Backbone bond lengths (Angstrom), bond angles and torsions (degrees), N, CA, C in turn:
res aa  C-N    CA-C-N  psi(-1)  N-CA   C-N-CA  omega(-1)  CA-C   N-CA-C  phi
1 M - - - 1.460 - - 1.522 109.78 -
2 I 1.334 117.54 134.27 1.450 122.13 176.14 1.514 108.65 -77.74
3 G 1.337 116.83 127.77 1.449 120.57 179.55 1.520 111.29 -69.38
4 L 1.320 115.87 164.29 1.455 121.51 -178.51 1.518 108.95 -114.76
5 H 1.328 115.85 110.50 1.461 120.23 177.11 1.522 109.00 -85.72
6 I 1.321 116.53 121.89 1.457 121.49 -178.50 1.527 109.00 -93.25
7 P 1.345 117.99 116.17 1.466 120.19 179.42 1.524 112.62 -59.41
8 E 1.304 116.28 155.77 1.453 121.90 -177.75 1.528 112.62 -59.89
9 I 1.333 117.02 -22.77 1.456 120.12 -178.75 1.522 111.56 -54.25
10 Y 1.331 116.96 -31.61 1.454 119.87 -177.01 1.526 112.54 -68.62
11 W 1.298 116.17 -19.76 1.463 119.25 -178.22 1.521 110.98 -104.01
12 D 1.310 116.91 4.31 1.453 123.12 178.43 1.525 107.77 -100.93
13 D 1.311 116.55 98.13 1.462 120.95 -174.65 1.520 112.30 -53.53
14 E 1.299 117.11 -48.90 1.452 120.61 -173.54 1.524 111.74 -61.39
15 S 1.329 117.37 -46.17 1.463 121.02 -178.22 1.527 111.80 -68.64
16 A 1.332 116.40 -46.93 1.458 120.43 -177.54 1.522 111.78 -65.69
17 V 1.307 116.77 -43.24 1.462 120.48 178.71 1.523 110.16 -62.91
18 S 1.318 117.17 -40.31 1.462 121.21 178.27 1.519 111.60 -59.33
19 L 1.340 117.25 -40.80 1.460 121.15 178.98 1.524 111.37 -66.04
20 L 1.321 116.46 -42.14 1.462 120.51 179.33 1.522 111.37 -64.91
21 V 1.315 116.64 -45.69 1.459 120.58 -179.42 1.529 110.34 -62.41
22 E 1.317 116.58 -42.92 1.470 119.02 179.32 1.520 110.96 -61.39
23 Y 1.326 117.01 -46.65 1.464 120.74 -175.67 1.533 111.86 -64.09
24 F 1.320 116.73 -43.68 1.465 119.73 -172.88 1.524 114.59 -91.78
25 T 1.331 118.51 -11.75 1.467 118.14 -175.48 1.528 114.56 -127.92
26 R 1.324 118.74 -17.72 1.466 119.29 -178.53 1.524 110.47 -60.67
27 R 1.325 116.04 140.66 1.463 120.56 -177.47 1.525 111.56 -124.83
28 R 1.310 114.54 151.86 1.456 121.09 174.79 1.526 109.39 -79.15
29 S 1.325 116.70 171.45 1.461 120.35 -179.95 1.524 111.82 -62.41
30 S 1.339 116.43 -25.01 1.466 121.20 178.29 1.518 112.81 -76.53
31 G 1.334 116.82 -11.90 1.458 120.84 176.50 1.505 115.34 103.98
32 D 1.344 118.52 -15.90 1.458 120.40 179.37 1.534 110.10 -85.06
33 L 1.311 115.76 166.22 1.459 120.68 -176.44 1.524 111.11 -63.69
34 F 1.299 116.60 136.92 1.459 122.57 -177.84 1.521 111.25 -68.12
35 Y 1.320 117.43 -44.94 1.466 121.81 -179.22 1.526 109.68 -94.40
36 S 1.318 116.73 112.53 1.464 120.15 -179.18 1.523 111.88 -60.18
37 G 1.332 116.55 -28.98 1.460 120.40 -179.76 1.515 113.80 -63.64
38 A 1.332 117.42 -15.32 1.464 119.87 176.93 1.528 111.52 -64.65
39 H 1.338 116.88 -16.46 1.464 121.55 178.28 1.534 112.42 -91.93
40 F 1.323 118.08 -9.24 1.465 122.07 -166.69 1.521 113.04 -54.01
41 E 1.319 118.22 -54.73 1.466 119.82 -173.91 1.528 112.87 -83.08
42 R 1.335 117.79 -18.07 1.463 120.60 -174.23 1.522 113.67 -96.70
43 L 1.311 117.48 -17.71 1.456 121.21 -176.29 1.529 111.05 -57.29
44 G 1.343 116.15 127.41 1.460 120.79 178.35 1.508 114.69 65.80
45 G 1.312 117.18 19.29 1.459 120.68 -179.89 1.511 114.30 86.73
46 G 1.337 117.42 3.25 1.468 120.67 177.30 1.513 112.57 98.35
47 G 1.321 116.03 145.45 1.457 121.17 -178.44 1.512 114.27 -71.45
48 D 1.350 116.25 -17.15 1.462 119.47 -179.25 1.523 112.27 -101.72
49 A 1.335 117.75 14.19 1.466 119.95 174.12 1.525 109.58 -57.14
50 E 1.311 116.57 142.41 1.464 121.01 -168.61 1.522 113.11 -55.28
51 H 1.316 118.01 -40.02 1.462 120.38 -173.22 1.525 113.33 -76.50
52 L 1.354 118.01 -10.63 1.465 119.25 179.41 1.529 113.24 -136.43
53 A 1.323 116.49 14.60 1.459 120.37 -176.11 1.522 113.15 -64.94
54 D 1.326 117.22 -25.50 1.461 120.13 -174.28 1.523 113.25 -106.01
55 R 1.314 116.08 23.72 1.468 120.52 173.90 1.528 108.73 -154.09
56 F 1.316 115.58 155.94 1.453 120.49 173.14 1.528 108.55 -86.33
57 D 1.337 116.69 138.74 1.458 119.20 175.99 1.523 109.52 -130.38
58 S 1.319 116.08 179.13 1.460 120.46 -173.76 1.525 112.53 -62.98
59 N 1.324 117.45 -30.42 1.459 119.78 177.62 1.526 112.05 -66.62
60 D 1.324 116.95 -32.63 1.462 119.97 176.10 1.523 110.96 -64.94
61 L 1.325 115.19 -42.29 1.465 119.84 179.49 1.523 111.56 -67.50
62 L 1.338 116.50 -36.61 1.457 119.95 175.81 1.523 110.92 -70.55
63 A 1.332 117.00 -38.19 1.463 121.15 -177.33 1.519 112.09 -60.80
64 I 1.335 117.88 -40.21 1.468 118.02 -178.57 1.525 111.48 -69.05
65 T 1.338 117.36 -22.97 1.466 118.33 175.16 1.523 110.53 -68.72
66 M 1.322 117.23 -23.29 1.463 120.89 175.19 1.526 110.60 -64.83
67 L 1.336 116.21 -20.98 1.460 122.53 177.82 1.530 111.22 -106.61
68 N 1.324 115.29 21.43 1.471 121.82 170.28 1.519 114.80 68.71
69 V 1.344 117.60 30.46 1.465 121.59 171.11 1.524 107.69 -135.01
70 S 1.321 116.44 161.47 1.461 119.71 178.56 1.521 110.10 -157.49
71 M 1.322 114.66 160.85 1.455 121.87 174.69 1.522 109.53 -88.35
72 E 1.331 116.58 156.85 1.458 120.38 169.19 1.537 107.82 -79.06
73 P 1.341 117.28 158.51 1.466 119.97 -173.26 1.527 114.59 -52.30
74 H 1.332 117.97 -48.11 1.461 119.15 -178.08 1.534 111.27 -66.99
75 G 1.324 116.55 -34.23 1.457 119.69 176.68 1.517 111.79 -66.80
76 A 1.321 115.97 -38.91 1.457 120.10 177.86 1.523 110.89 -62.42
77 I 1.337 116.87 -43.84 1.467 120.70 178.19 1.527 110.49 -62.04
78 N 1.322 116.97 -38.46 1.464 120.45 178.08 1.520 111.01 -59.76
79 L 1.337 117.20 -45.58 1.460 120.05 -179.86 1.524 111.23 -65.46
80 L 1.317 116.72 -40.12 1.459 119.88 -176.35 1.521 112.85 -73.03
81 T 1.323 117.33 -37.21 1.470 120.25 -176.48 1.521 112.78 -93.47
82 D 1.331 117.11 -22.18 1.470 122.15 177.45 1.536 111.49 48.88
83 P 1.321 118.04 60.34 1.466 120.66 -170.97 1.524 114.63 -61.07
84 Q 1.328 117.49 -29.54 1.465 120.07 -179.90 1.527 112.79 -102.14
85 G 1.311 116.56 -2.10 1.463 120.52 176.37 1.513 115.53 77.96
86 H 1.338 117.56 7.60 1.468 119.61 -176.26 1.525 112.19 -68.29
87 W 1.322 117.47 -39.10 1.470 119.62 -174.12 1.519 111.05 -67.30
88 A 1.317 117.31 -47.56 1.461 120.27 178.97 1.526 111.24 -64.95
89 R 1.331 116.07 -40.79 1.473 119.42 -179.02 1.522 111.26 -60.55
90 L 1.321 116.25 -48.63 1.453 119.78 -175.46 1.526 112.17 -73.71
91 L 1.316 117.77 -41.04 1.469 119.50 177.54 1.526 111.23 -61.36
92 S 1.321 116.70 -36.42 1.467 119.77 -179.86 1.522 112.34 -67.19
93 L 1.321 116.99 -19.04 1.478 121.63 179.12 1.531 112.23 -88.43
94 I 1.325 116.42 -4.14 1.468 120.92 -178.03 1.526 108.00 -111.95
95 P 1.318 118.88 105.82 1.469 120.81 -176.34 1.527 112.64 -57.19
96 R 1.314 115.98 142.23 1.456 120.69 178.64 1.523 111.93 -63.28
97 D 1.322 116.93 -29.36 1.461 120.54 -176.46 1.529 113.26 -95.66
98 A 1.332 117.58 12.12 1.467 120.39 177.81 1.523 109.49 -69.99
99 H 1.335 116.47 134.24 1.459 122.45 -179.96 1.519 109.82 -120.77
100 L 1.312 115.85 142.11 1.460 120.83 -177.68 1.525 111.99 -61.55
101 E 1.324 116.70 -35.31 1.473 119.70 -176.84 1.522 113.22 -75.13
102 N 1.325 117.08 -9.03 1.463 121.55 -179.40 1.532 109.89 -87.77
103 P 1.342 118.62 119.98 1.472 120.37 179.64 1.530 113.14 -56.13
104 G 1.319 116.98 -24.56 1.452 120.03 178.41 1.511 113.93 -66.53
105 S 1.334 116.28 -13.71 1.466 120.34 179.68 1.523 112.75 -87.87
106 D 1.318 117.50 -9.25 1.460 120.15 -174.16 1.523 112.68 -57.26
107 A 1.324 116.64 -40.97 1.465 119.95 -177.43 1.520 111.90 -64.29
108 L 1.318 117.50 -27.46 1.458 120.85 177.90 1.523 111.61 -68.32
109 M 1.348 114.43 -32.74 1.457 121.15 -171.66 1.523 113.71 -91.97
110 E 1.306 116.81 -23.27 1.454 120.90 -174.44 1.527 111.86 -71.59
111 E 1.316 115.92 160.95 1.461 120.73 178.39 1.524 109.96 -54.22
112 G 1.311 115.85 129.24 1.460 121.06 -176.39 1.517 113.09 97.23
113 G 1.334 116.55 -16.14 1.455 120.94 178.31 1.516 111.14 -80.78
114 P 1.336 118.30 166.70 1.473 121.04 -175.67 1.528 114.12 -64.96
115 V 1.341 118.33 -35.09 1.466 119.23 178.43 1.523 109.74 -66.81
116 W 1.316 115.64 -44.25 1.466 120.62 179.58 1.527 110.31 -59.96
117 E 1.335 116.90 -47.15 1.470 120.05 -179.42 1.522 111.42 -64.40
118 L 1.328 116.84 -41.27 1.454 119.78 179.62 1.526 110.51 -61.94
119 W 1.331 116.65 -43.77 1.464 120.61 178.29 1.525 110.36 -61.99
120 E 1.322 117.51 -44.29 1.470 120.60 -179.32 1.522 111.87 -64.23
121 R 1.313 117.20 -38.67 1.472 119.70 179.09 1.527 110.97 -68.64
122 L 1.318 117.10 -33.55 1.457 120.02 178.12 1.522 112.30 -75.69
123 V 1.327 116.02 -30.66 1.461 120.93 -178.50 1.519 112.10 -84.80
124 G 1.335 115.69 -37.73 1.455 120.90 -175.04 1.512 110.32 88.14
125 T 1.321 116.76 105.57 1.459 122.46 179.97 1.522 108.83 -128.24
126 K 1.318 115.80 178.91 1.471 118.38 179.49 1.523 111.35 -63.98
127 H 1.327 117.08 -25.73 1.467 120.48 177.12 1.522 111.34 -79.31
128 Y 1.332 115.54 -34.80 1.467 120.92 -177.49 1.528 107.97 -133.66
129 P 1.324 118.25 79.49 1.473 121.35 -171.62 1.520 115.57 -76.68
130 G 1.314 119.52 -17.94 1.463 121.00 -172.11 1.514 114.21 -90.02
131 K 1.317 118.12 62.19 1.468 120.54 -177.01 1.532 111.22 -71.37
132 P 1.331 116.49 155.37 1.469 119.40 175.46 1.531 110.81 -64.34
133 D 1.317 116.74 145.12 1.464 121.04 -179.57 1.529 110.91 -58.44
134 G 1.326 115.21 130.02 1.453 120.54 176.99 1.507 114.68 91.12
135 S 1.316 117.26 -7.94 1.461 119.71 179.33 1.526 109.82 -86.61
136 G 1.313 115.87 159.19 1.452 123.25 -179.68 1.511 108.11 -173.73
137 P 1.336 119.35 -173.29 1.471 120.90 -175.17 1.527 114.54 -56.18
138 V 1.326 117.78 -45.33 1.469 120.03 -177.26 1.530 110.89 -70.49
139 V 1.329 116.24 -46.00 1.469 120.26 178.32 1.524 110.17 -60.78
140 A 1.318 116.91 -44.71 1.462 120.75 -179.58 1.521 110.95 -59.91
141 G 1.331 115.95 -45.11 1.454 119.41 -179.25 1.521 112.34 -62.22
142 K 1.330 116.75 -38.99 1.460 119.97 -179.21 1.531 111.37 -73.81
143 L 1.324 117.32 -34.59 1.464 119.91 174.15 1.527 110.94 -63.37
144 L 1.318 116.23 -43.79 1.465 119.76 -179.65 1.523 110.94 -67.63
145 A 1.337 116.81 -38.24 1.466 120.31 177.91 1.524 110.82 -64.48
146 R 1.310 116.89 -32.12 1.465 121.63 177.00 1.530 110.71 -69.17
147 K 1.339 117.30 -41.82 1.462 120.95 -176.67 1.525 113.08 -79.57
148 R 1.345 117.20 -33.62 1.467 120.82 -179.17 1.533 108.68 -135.10
149 P 1.344 116.21 73.93 1.463 120.76 -171.75 1.521 115.20 -66.39
150 H 1.319 117.54 -18.50 1.465 119.57 179.50 1.530 112.46 -93.07
151 L 1.322 115.62 -4.74 1.465 120.36 -175.28 1.518 113.21 -116.04
152 I 1.328 117.42 -37.58 1.464 121.44 -173.18 1.524 110.35 -111.01
153 P 1.326 117.75 116.43 1.464 119.95 176.10 1.522 111.28 -81.63
154 I 1.312 116.49 149.36 1.465 121.47 174.83 1.525 108.96 -71.83
155 Y 1.334 115.27 138.89 1.461 120.48 178.40 1.522 107.60 -133.33
156 D 1.338 116.30 109.19 1.458 120.23 178.97 1.518 109.68 -135.51
157 I 1.322 116.86 -169.46 1.459 119.91 -171.46 1.523 112.46 -63.70
158 R 1.323 117.52 -35.11 1.467 118.45 179.72 1.528 111.94 -68.55
159 I 1.321 116.80 -39.49 1.464 119.99 176.70 1.517 109.63 -64.39
160 K 1.326 115.67 -43.88 1.467 120.46 178.67 1.526 110.48 -58.58
161 Q 1.312 117.10 -45.54 1.459 120.41 -177.73 1.523 112.12 -68.58
162 L 1.327 116.52 -43.81 1.461 119.61 -177.07 1.521 111.80 -62.76
163 F 1.322 116.02 -41.13 1.458 119.94 -176.69 1.527 113.06 -99.44
164 E 1.353 115.48 5.50 1.465 121.76 176.21 1.529 111.17 52.92
165 R 1.340 113.62 57.62 1.454 120.35 -177.20 1.529 109.98 -117.98
166 P 1.344 117.71 163.75 1.466 120.67 -176.65 1.519 112.34 -71.80
167 K 1.353 115.28 163.76 1.461 121.27 -178.26 1.515 111.70 -58.84
168 V 1.311 116.89 -50.62 1.467 121.88 174.30 1.517 106.68 -108.25
169 D 1.312 116.28 114.81 1.465 121.44 -168.59 1.529 110.17 -122.95
170 H 1.325 115.89 99.17 1.464 119.67 -178.60 1.526 112.76 -78.33
171 S 1.332 117.35 -5.29 1.462 119.58 -178.69 1.526 112.90 -106.84
172 F 1.336 118.52 -0.90 1.459 119.84 -175.05 1.523 111.75 -64.14
173 W 1.330 117.59 -44.15 1.464 119.66 179.55 1.521 110.98 -56.67
174 A 1.334 116.55 -47.79 1.456 120.51 -178.21 1.527 111.47 -66.53
175 A 1.340 116.30 -37.57 1.462 120.05 179.63 1.523 111.23 -64.84
176 L 1.327 116.53 -42.65 1.458 119.26 179.71 1.521 111.28 -69.99
177 S 1.324 117.66 -39.26 1.461 119.47 177.81 1.522 110.58 -61.54
178 A 1.344 117.12 -38.64 1.465 120.56 177.82 1.520 110.74 -64.66
179 A 1.337 116.84 -40.11 1.464 120.46 178.87 1.524 111.18 -64.18
180 L 1.327 117.20 -38.10 1.461 121.01 179.93 1.524 112.40 -69.91
181 R 1.321 117.10 -26.27 1.464 121.18 -178.02 1.530 112.94 -92.44
182 M 1.309 116.81 -17.03 1.454 121.32 -174.41 1.528 111.67 -62.25
183 D 1.326 115.73 146.07 1.472 121.80 177.15 1.525 111.57 52.95
184 N 1.322 114.85 47.85 1.468 121.50 177.98 1.527 112.92 57.10
185 G 1.327 115.62 36.07 1.461 119.83 175.51 1.514 114.47 79.03
186 A 1.337 117.40 28.39 1.472 120.27 -177.40 1.524 111.66 -62.05
187 F 1.328 117.25 -42.18 1.464 119.99 -178.92 1.528 110.93 -69.21
188 L 1.315 116.61 -39.71 1.463 120.93 175.47 1.526 110.15 -58.54
189 D 1.324 116.59 -47.00 1.461 120.76 179.27 1.530 111.05 -61.28
190 Q 1.330 116.67 -37.34 1.453 119.85 179.86 1.529 111.38 -66.07
191 L 1.319 116.59 -40.62 1.463 119.97 177.85 1.529 111.32 -63.28
192 I 1.312 116.44 -40.44 1.463 120.87 177.24 1.533 109.96 -63.75
193 H 1.333 115.58 -42.34 1.468 120.85 177.77 1.529 111.19 -60.97
194 L 1.322 116.55 -44.98 1.469 120.94 -179.38 1.523 111.00 -63.78
195 R 1.320 116.64 -41.06 1.462 120.68 177.19 1.518 111.36 -59.83
196 G 1.319 116.00 -44.85 1.454 120.02 179.45 1.515 112.54 -65.22
197 K 1.313 116.18 -42.12 1.461 120.23 -178.51 1.530 111.25 -67.88
198 A 1.339 116.00 -33.09 1.469 119.93 178.32 1.526 111.99 -76.38
199 G 1.344 116.82 -20.87 1.457 120.86 178.41 1.514 114.18 67.67
200 I 1.339 117.10 34.50 1.461 120.04 -176.39 1.529 113.14 -90.66
201 G 1.329 117.41 -6.68 1.458 120.99 177.40 1.514 113.13 105.88
202 E 1.312 116.24 139.74 1.457 121.06 -178.49 1.517 112.93 -73.73
203 D 1.330 117.64 -10.27 1.461 119.55 176.22 1.523 111.59 -73.71
204 I 1.317 117.87 -13.23 1.466 121.44 172.91 1.518 107.62 -85.20
205 G 1.321 117.28 114.58 1.456 121.48 -175.70 1.513 112.85 -70.70
206 V 1.327 115.74 162.80 1.466 120.18 -176.94 1.534 111.80 -66.01
207 L 1.323 117.89 -29.93 1.465 119.32 177.67 1.522 110.68 -65.80
208 R 1.304 116.30 -35.76 1.461 120.07 178.18 1.532 110.64 -73.35
209 V 1.325 117.09 -35.34 1.460 120.64 174.24 1.525 109.37 -59.05
210 F 1.318 115.84 -47.42 1.466 121.85 177.07 1.527 110.62 -57.99
211 D 1.334 116.51 -47.82 1.454 121.54 -176.58 1.526 111.90 -63.25
212 V 1.323 116.74 -45.42 1.462 120.14 -176.47 1.525 111.14 -65.07
213 I 1.319 116.98 -43.42 1.469 119.17 178.65 1.524 109.92 -61.36
214 A 1.329 116.19 -45.61 1.466 120.23 -179.69 1.524 111.30 -64.15
215 W 1.327 116.83 -44.24 1.472 121.73 -178.45 1.519 111.00 -63.31
216 M 1.326 115.70 -44.16 1.463 120.01 179.95 1.525 110.97 -68.19
217 L 1.301 116.63 -40.64 1.461 120.65 -179.87 1.517 111.12 -62.47
218 Q 1.324 116.48 -46.81 1.456 119.77 178.97 1.523 111.22 -66.32
219 G 1.332 116.44 -34.68 1.455 120.73 179.60 1.513 113.21 -64.69
220 R 1.323 116.72 -27.71 1.461 120.02 178.68 1.525 111.41 -65.11
221 Q 1.334 115.16 -18.92 1.454 119.53 -178.60 1.527 111.89 -92.02
222 G 1.342 116.81 -3.87 1.463 120.22 -178.77 1.508 110.74 -138.60
223 Q 1.290 115.31 -153.97 1.460 121.10 -177.42 1.517 111.32 -72.58
224 V 1.325 117.78 139.51 1.444 121.95 179.26 1.523 109.16 -67.93
225 A 1.342 116.42 132.76 1.457 121.65 177.80 1.526 109.08 -115.81
226 T 1.313 116.77 170.52 1.460 120.35 -177.04 1.524 112.90 -120.66
227 S 1.335 118.84 14.56 1.456 119.70 178.66 1.509 111.22 -119.40
């Protein structure tokens, strides 16, 4: 497993809090939020709301567009109608309250577990070649992060670049879970502290706090984006 080096920015309260506040509260001249991704986890009450946690719905498909990805039409219909029942079956095997930092969640994430199978079916692999149209590693990761925000971290090009990791990274989940557990959960506690200090709301999970800081930090090194 490739280890996860956490940049010093995460331990700098002032810088990290500033990034969180900007992402979740900055507004355009029209008055709406500048970063569309600030709506990702809250749209429609969240993808892990009890009444829809075990199926994909239209709000999930809209939510991933807030992060600048989307499904193709036939792929979207596949997720919504679930013709073979795979999406409901696998989501129902992943508890809504599962957290990445909890060692009890490891079996869900490991090869052969329901999260692993769900990701493979969404990505399309030699074991599960019939992926929905328009899905791929980034889309799959964002769909899973929408449905299980406390268990699945977002993995996109900025995260890959910041942490110098491969395009398709089967060890990222395990690396981040190890980082959250290290030193009796010191990094986890820091993320919770940063969330509180930024005042963005406890409904934003620590994995999303981690993702937003990393995404914003990496973005400062390139072109400004709005998602």
